[in-house]
C-alpha positions in Angstrom: 152.4 -97.9 -175.6 151.1 -94.8 -173.7 148.8 -96.2 -170.8 145.2 -95.1 -170.7 144.6 -92.6 -167.4 141.6 -93.3 -165.3 139.9 -90.4 -166.3 139.7 -91.6 -169.9 138.9 -94.9 -168.8 135.9 -93.7 -167.2 134.8 -91.7 -170.1 135.2 -95.0 -172.5 133.2 -96.8 -170.0 130.6 -94.2 -170.1 130.7 -94.2 -173.9 130.2 -97.8 -174.0 127.3 -97.8 -171.4 125.4 -95.0 -173.5 125.8 -97.1 -176.6 124.5 -100.2 -175.0 121.6 -98.0 -173.6 120.8 -96.7 -177.3 121.1 -99.8 -178.7 119.1 -101.7 -176.1 116.3 -99.0 -176.8 116.4 -99.3 -180.4 116.4 -103.0 -180.1 113.5 -103.0 -177.8 111.5 -100.6 -180.5 112.3 -102.9 -183.1 110.7 -105.7 -181.2 107.8 -103.8 -179.9 107.2 -102.7 -183.8 107.5 -106.0 -184.8 105.2 -107.3 -181.8 102.7 -104.8 -183.1 102.9 -106.0 -186.9 102.6 -109.5 -185.7 99.5 -108.5 -183.5 98.0 -106.7 -186.2 98.7 -109.4 -188.8 97.1 -112.0 -186.3 93.8 -109.7 -185.7 93.6 -109.4 -189.6 93.5 -112.8 -190.1 91.1 -113.6 -187.2 88.9 -111.3 -188.7 89.0 -112.3 -191.8 88.2 -115.9 -190.5 85.3 -114.5 -188.2 84.0 -112.6 -191.5 84.0 -115.9 -193.3 82.3 -117.9 -190.8 79.8 -115.3 -190.6 78.9 -115.6 -194.3 78.8 -119.3 -194.0 76.0 -118.5 -191.1 74.2 -116.7 -193.8 74.3 -119.6 -196.2 73.2 -122.0 -193.6 69.9 -119.9 -193.2 69.5 -119.4 -196.7 69.7 -123.2 -197.3 67.2 -123.9 -194.5 64.8 -121.4 -195.9 65.0 -122.9 -199.6 64.5 -126.1 -198.3 61.4 -125.0 -196.5 60.0 -123.5 -199.1 60.1 -126.7 -201.2 58.6 -128.8 -198.3 56.6 -126.7 -196.4 56.1 -123.5 -198.6 52.4 -123.2 -197.6 52.9 -122.2 -194.0 55.9 -120.7 -191.5 56.2 -120.5 -187.8 58.8 -121.2 -185.3 58.1 -124.6 -184.8 59.6 -125.4 -188.1 63.3 -126.9 -189.1 64.5 -123.2 -190.7 64.1 -121.6 -186.9 66.1 -124.5 -185.4 69.6 -123.5 -187.1 70.0 -120.9 -184.4 73.3 -121.1 -182.5 74.5 -119.8 -179.1 78.2 -120.1 -178.5 78.9 -123.0 -180.4 82.5 -123.9 -180.7 84.3 -123.3 -183.8 88.0 -123.5 -184.2 89.9 -120.6 -181.9 86.3 -119.3 -180.9 82.6 -119.4 -180.9 79.8 -118.7 -183.2 75.9 -117.6 -182.6 73.1 -117.4 -185.0 69.6 -116.0 -184.7 66.9 -116.1 -187.2 63.6 -114.7 -187.1 60.1 -114.5 -189.5 60.4 -110.4 -190.4 56.7 -110.4 -191.4 55.3 -110.4 -188.0 55.1 -106.8 -188.1 53.1 -104.4 -190.2 55.4 -103.6 -193.7 54.7 -99.6 -193.5 55.8 -99.7 -197.4 52.2 -101.1 -197.8 50.6 -97.6 -197.4 52.3 -96.8 -200.8 49.8 -98.7 -202.3 47.0 -96.2 -201.8 44.9 -99.3 -200.4 42.1 -98.4 -197.9 43.1 -101.7 -195.9 46.8 -100.9 -195.4 45.7 -97.0 -194.7 43.2 -98.1 -191.8 45.4 -100.8 -190.5 48.7 -98.4 -190.2 46.3 -95.6 -188.7 45.0 -97.9 -186.0 48.8 -99.2 -185.4 49.3 -95.4 -184.9 47.0 -94.8 -182.5 47.8 -97.6 -180.6 51.4 -96.4 -180.3 50.2 -93.1 -179.5 50.7 -90.8 -182.4 48.4 -87.9 -183.0 46.8 -87.7 -186.4 49.0 -85.3 -188.0 52.1 -87.5 -186.9 50.4 -90.7 -188.6 49.8 -88.1 -191.7 53.2 -87.1 -191.7 54.5 -90.9 -191.7 52.2 -92.0 -194.4 53.5 -89.2 -196.5 57.0 -89.5 -196.0 56.8 -93.1 -197.0 54.9 -92.2 -200.1 57.4 -89.5 -201.1 60.5 -90.8 -200.0 59.8 -94.7 -199.9 60.2 -97.3 -200.2 61.9 -97.1 -197.1 64.3 -99.5 -195.6 64.1 -98.3 -191.9 61.9 -96.6 -189.2 64.6 -94.7 -188.0 64.1 -91.8 -190.3 60.8 -90.9 -188.7 62.3 -90.2 -185.7 64.0 -87.2 -187.1 60.7 -86.6 -188.7 59.5 -85.2 -185.2 57.8 -88.6 -183.6 59.0 -88.6 -180.1 61.4 -91.4 -178.8 58.9 -93.1 -176.5 56.2 -93.2 -179.3 58.8 -94.0 -181.9 59.9 -97.3 -179.5 56.5 -98.4 -179.4 55.9 -98.1 -183.4 58.7 -100.1 -184.1 57.3 -102.9 -182.1 54.5 -103.5 -184.1 55.9 -101.7 -187.6 58.9 -102.8 -189.9 60.0 -101.6 -193.5 60.4 -104.2 -195.7 60.8 -104.6 -199.5 58.0 -105.6 -201.6 54.6 -106.8 -201.1 54.5 -108.6 -197.9 51.7 -110.0 -195.9 51.4 -110.2 -191.9 52.2 -113.7 -190.7 49.7 -114.5 -188.0 52.0 -117.3 -186.7 54.8 -114.5 -186.4 52.9 -111.7 -184.9 52.8 -111.0 -181.1 49.9 -110.6 -178.8 49.7 -107.1 -179.0 49.5 -107.2 -183.1 46.8 -109.9 -182.9 44.7 -107.6 -180.5 45.0 -104.9 -183.2 44.0 -107.1 -186.0 41.2 -108.7 -184.6 40.3 -105.7 -182.4 39.2 -107.8 -179.8 41.8 -108.5 -176.7 39.8 -111.8 -175.6 40.3 -113.2 -179.1 43.8 -112.2 -179.4 44.6 -113.9 -176.0 42.9 -117.3 -176.9 44.4 -117.3 -180.3 47.7 -116.5 -178.9 47.5 -119.6 -176.3 46.4 -122.2 -179.1 49.5 -121.0 -180.7 51.7 -121.4 -178.1 50.2 -124.9 -177.2 50.3 -126.1 -181.1 53.2 -124.0 -182.2 51.1 -122.2 -185.2 47.4 -121.2 -186.2 45.2 -122.5 -188.7 41.8 -121.1 -190.3 40.4 -123.9 -188.1 41.2 -121.8 -185.0 40.0 -118.4 -186.4 36.7 -120.2 -187.5 36.6 -121.7 -183.5 36.9 -117.7 -182.1 34.2 -116.6 -184.8 36.6 -114.7 -186.7 37.9 -114.7 -190.1 41.3 -113.8 -191.8 42.4 -109.9 -191.2 43.0 -107.8 -194.1 46.7 -108.3 -195.2 47.2 -111.3 -192.8 48.6 -114.8 -193.6 50.2 -118.0 -192.4 53.1 -117.9 -194.2 56.2 -115.8 -194.9 58.7 -114.7 -197.3 61.0 -112.2 -195.7 63.3 -113.3 -192.6 66.1 -111.7 -190.5 69.3 -113.6 -189.9 72.0 -112.2 -187.5 75.2 -114.0 -187.0 78.6 -113.7 -184.9 81.9 -115.1 -184.8 84.4 -114.7 -182.1 87.9 -115.8 -182.9 90.5 -115.2 -180.3 90.1 -111.6 -179.2 88.6 -110.5 -182.8 84.5 -110.7 -183.3 82.5 -110.1 -186.6 78.6 -109.8 -186.9 76.3 -109.2 -189.3 72.7 -108.9 -189.9 70.8 -110.3 -193.2 67.5 -109.9 -194.6 66.7 -112.6 -196.8 63.7 -112.8 -199.3 61.9 -115.9 -200.9 60.6 -114.9 -204.3 59.6 -116.3 -208.0 61.7 -114.9 -210.7 59.8 -113.9 -213.6 60.5 -117.6 -215.1 58.6 -119.3 -212.0 62.2 -120.5 -210.6 62.2 -120.1 -206.5 65.3 -118.0 -205.4 66.2 -117.5 -201.7 68.5 -114.3 -201.4 69.9 -111.8 -199.3 68.5 -108.6 -200.1 70.4 -106.4 -197.4 73.1 -106.7 -195.1 74.4 -104.4 -192.1 78.0 -105.2 -190.6 78.8 -104.9 -187.0 76.4 -103.9 -184.1 74.4 -100.8 -186.0 71.5 -103.3 -186.9 68.1 -101.8 -187.9 64.6 -102.2 -185.5 63.3 -105.6 -186.2 66.8 -107.7 -186.0 66.4 -110.4 -183.8 68.9 -110.4 -180.6 71.4 -112.9 -180.6 71.0 -116.1 -178.6 71.7 -115.7 -175.1 74.8 -118.1 -174.1 74.3 -120.5 -171.1 
């Protein structure tokens, strides 16, 4: 047998090392791909679980609002049981859960101007003046809603020429909801009360009464020598629910507009009428509760 020369042994060793390096690289690449696939699979499972939890939160809000309509449908305020379904950082398997619920009828519904009623036009004009809109901008907003409505979002008004600062102020006083809605005095802030009653002193007193007892009544209005303003009420049929579930490194959130209504047969319905996924939610959606 012919002995292997030293230079041939060196070449063999180099070839072996090269093959080992290539094989090691291929194995490492395969491992990385497997890890990426496993990571994607894990994130997909986490995302699906988180979305299921988000929908479960919406269902709990629907149940609470239905129960409220059956037991105490003549008044709505933040001291009722439906408002206490909010959660902040609630522990769930592998993560946390947050839920915010709020009355959506504490602001003027801009779709009311489509009816042509004088009361709705006068109130929107007053609100527009308060927000700093010019008479031309107020007319433009009304015409836009009449021609393009019913609208589901106020943000298109920004594209129609309303300056950002004015639009921000308008969105604190106005919303866009489906159907006919009232303006719930138990959900309106003090600024809206001042606009409705045209008296800052009365608005301040009513806000203080509401803060003390949790809600307002007709007697509270009578005590201040005022009557129920046009389009106002003590109850609501439209509510916001915002939910977020975080599992592992994956987070899912959604906002839902829920409406209570009667079917043509008179049956009570509590249904989601609009949904938004992710963080791109319309104005008026409540912020998620701050975690302690």
